[in-house]
C-alpha positions in Angstrom: 29.1 -13.2 -6.7 31.9 -10.8 -4.9 32.5 -7.1 -5.3 35.2 -5.3 -6.9 37.0 -3.3 -4.3 38.9 0.0 -4.8 41.7 0.5 -2.3 43.2 -2.9 -2.4 46.7 -4.1 -4.4 44.4 -5.2 -7.4 41.4 -2.6 -6.6 40.0 -0.3 -8.9 41.1 2.9 -7.8 44.9 2.2 -8.5 43.3 0.8 -12.3 42.8 4.4 -12.5 38.7 3.9 -12.1 38.2 7.6 -10.7 34.8 7.2 -9.3 32.3 10.4 -9.8 32.8 12.8 -7.3 29.9 14.8 -6.0 30.7 18.1 -7.2 30.6 16.4 -10.7 27.9 14.9 -10.0 26.0 18.1 -9.3 27.2 20.1 -12.0 28.6 18.2 -15.1 25.5 17.2 -17.2 27.6 14.8 -19.4 29.1 13.0 -16.7 26.0 12.9 -14.8 24.5 11.0 -17.8 27.4 8.9 -18.2 27.3 7.8 -14.8 23.4 6.5 -15.2 24.2 5.1 -18.4 27.0 3.3 -17.0 24.7 2.0 -13.7 21.8 0.7 -16.2 24.1 -1.9 -17.1 26.7 -2.5 -13.8 23.8 -2.4 -10.8 21.9 -5.6 -12.2 25.6 -7.0 -11.7 26.4 -5.2 -8.4 23.0 -6.0 -6.7 23.6 -9.7 -7.1 26.3 -10.1 -4.7 25.5 -12.2 -1.9 27.3 -12.6 1.8 30.4 -14.2 1.5 32.3 -16.4 4.5 33.5 -13.8 6.3 30.2 -11.6 6.8 28.4 -15.0 7.6 31.4 -15.8 10.2 30.8 -12.0 11.8 27.1 -12.5 11.9 27.7 -16.0 13.6 30.4 -14.3 16.1 27.7 -11.8 17.4 24.5 -13.7 17.6 27.6 -16.0 19.9 27.9 -12.9 21.9 31.3 -12.6 21.2 30.9 -9.4 19.0 28.4 -7.3 21.4 26.4 -4.0 20.3 27.8 -1.1 23.2 24.5 1.3 24.8 24.1 2.8 21.2 23.3 -0.4 20.2 26.1 -0.3 17.0 28.0 -3.2 16.5 29.2 -2.6 13.2 30.7 0.5 11.3 30.8 -0.2 7.8 32.4 1.9 4.7 31.1 -0.9 1.8 27.4 0.5 0.6 26.4 -3.0 -0.3 24.1 -4.0 2.7 25.7 -7.8 3.0 26.3 -7.4 6.6 22.6 -7.0 7.0 22.1 -9.6 4.6 24.0 -12.1 6.4 22.0 -11.8 9.6 24.1 -8.7 11.4 22.0 -6.3 13.4 23.6 -3.1 14.8 25.2 -1.9 11.3 26.1 1.6 10.7 26.4 2.7 6.6 29.3 5.0 7.0 29.1 5.9 3.7 25.2 5.1 2.7 23.4 2.2 1.5 24.0 2.0 -2.9 20.6 0.3 -3.0 18.8 3.3 -2.5 18.6 7.1 -4.4 17.6 9.9 -2.1 16.6 13.3 -4.1 19.1 16.6 -3.2 16.3 18.5 -3.1 12.8 17.1 -0.8 15.1 14.2 1.0 12.8 11.1 0.0 14.4 7.7 -0.3 13.1 5.4 -2.8 14.1 2.4 -4.0 17.4 2.1 -6.9 16.0 -0.7 -8.7 12.7 0.9 -9.5 14.7 4.2 -10.5 16.1 2.3 -13.1 12.9 1.2 -14.2 12.1 5.0 -14.3 15.5 5.6 -16.4 14.9 2.6 -18.8 11.4 3.4 -19.6 12.2 7.2 -20.2 15.5 6.2 -22.5 14.1 3.0 -24.7 16.7 3.0 -27.3 19.6 3.7 -25.3 18.6 0.5 -22.4 17.6 -1.7 -26.0 21.5 -0.9 -26.9 22.8 -1.0 -23.6 21.2 -4.7 -23.3 22.0 -5.8 -26.4 25.7 -5.3 -25.8 27.4 -9.0 -26.5 30.4 -9.0 -24.0 30.0 -7.8 -20.2 31.8 -4.8 -19.4 34.1 -4.5 -16.4 32.5 -4.0 -13.4 33.2 -1.0 -11.2 33.1 -1.1 -7.4 30.4 1.9 -7.2 28.1 -0.5 -9.4 28.6 0.6 -12.8 30.5 0.0 -15.6 32.6 0.3 -17.9 31.6 1.8 -20.8 33.3 4.9 -22.3 32.7 4.4 -26.0 28.7 4.8 -25.3 26.8 7.8 -26.5 25.1 9.6 -23.4 24.4 12.9 -25.3 20.5 11.8 -25.1 19.4 10.2 -21.9 16.6 11.7 -20.2 17.5 11.8 -16.2 14.4 10.9 -14.5 13.4 13.6 -11.6 12.4 12.8 -8.4 8.9 11.9 -8.9 7.2 13.4 -5.4 4.4 15.9 -6.5 5.5 19.8 -6.7 9.4 18.5 -6.2 11.1 17.4 -9.5 14.4 17.3 -7.9 17.6 15.4 -8.7 18.2 12.1 -7.4 21.1 10.5 -6.2 22.4 7.2 -4.8 22.4 7.3 -1.1 25.6 6.8 -0.7 28.5 9.2 0.3 30.4 10.2 -3.1 34.0 11.4 -3.0 34.7 15.2 -1.8 31.1 14.8 0.0 31.1 14.6 3.8 29.2 11.8 5.9 26.5 13.2 7.4 27.2 15.0 11.6 24.2 12.9 12.6 26.2 9.7 11.4 29.7 10.2 12.5 28.1 11.7 16.1 26.1 8.4 16.5 29.3 6.1 15.5 31.6 8.4 18.0 28.9 7.3 20.6 29.5 3.8 19.7 33.5 4.3 20.3 32.5 5.6 23.7 30.6 2.7 24.8 33.0 0.0 23.2 35.6 -1.8 25.2 37.8 -2.6 21.5 38.0 -1.9 18.4 38.8 -4.4 15.7 39.3 -3.4 12.0 38.6 -6.0 9.0 39.5 -5.7 5.6 40.2 -1.9 5.4 43.6 -0.1 4.7 42.0 2.8 6.9 42.9 5.4 3.9 39.8 7.5 4.2 39.7 9.7 7.2 36.0 8.9 7.6 36.9 5.7 9.1 40.4 6.2 10.5 39.1 9.0 12.7 37.6 6.4 15.1 40.9 4.3 15.3 42.4 7.8 16.5 39.2 8.1 19.2 39.9 4.3 20.9 43.7 5.2 20.7 43.1 8.6 22.5 40.8 6.9 25.0 43.8 4.5 25.4 41.5 1.2 24.7 42.9 -1.4 21.9 42.9 -1.5 18.5 43.5 -4.4 16.5 43.8 -4.5 12.7 43.2 -7.6 10.1 44.3 -6.5 6.6 46.4 -8.0 3.7 48.9 -5.4 3.0 49.8 -1.7 4.5 47.1 0.5 6.9 47.4 4.1 7.6 46.8 2.4 11.4 50.6 0.3 10.8 52.9 0.7 13.9 50.9 3.2 16.1 51.1 2.4 19.3 48.1 0.7 20.8 47.6 -1.1 17.5 48.0 -5.3 16.8 48.0 -5.8 13.3 47.5 -9.0 12.1 48.1 -9.9 8.1 45.6 -11.9 6.9 42.5 -12.8 5.0 39.6 -11.7 7.2 37.3 -14.3 6.0 40.0 -16.5 7.1 40.2 -15.2 10.6 36.8 -14.6 11.3 35.9 -18.3 10.0 38.2 -19.4 12.4 37.0 -16.9 15.3 33.7 -18.2 14.3 35.0 -22.0 14.8 36.5 -21.4 18.2 
């Protein structure tokens, strides 16, 4: 199965599917329960996503030496949180916005399996989980791994805390929610990768979010070339030093790998 996106012309964001923000997750108990009830349905389907031909072709380009890591060992910076680049066999990947298959305690920082956390939630909420599992139709899947369940009463959902001894903190998917900042250490690593790289290829991104667009600016400030492959407008269109290819990323990467 494929993963839905946010920013494409048919993406979730433009259907008014606004994801939960960092502040809402931390301060609104209702939205917190709503998020996890929807995730109990959506994440199992989300986690079944497999690398597409574009991911595989990118991995082939890396193995051939055409797509190389610099001194930092970084060859790919991705905004996606699905881990599909790594699943396709790519190395040197930085997950700029985190990895959705993990959860992190907001108190002690412990990282653990999201699937294991879902099992704990299901065990703590057997009646609700049985109801969610018996839904006759599969609800619409959202890009952040949850599903459209607006009619479900989640007021009694029990949120399982961190189970590390003496902690009991709030667990959160190990991703950068809207309204939060990318960790400084991650940004610095990406800037170091930009400094050691000869050119930048932007694949399948509108660059609407500044967390990724800043790296395009860094390359251009250093007088390096940037190529953007995307269907539709991007934030870098028309900038001096940027070459734009209006094409499907998978088609382009497959052809490059073939050559």
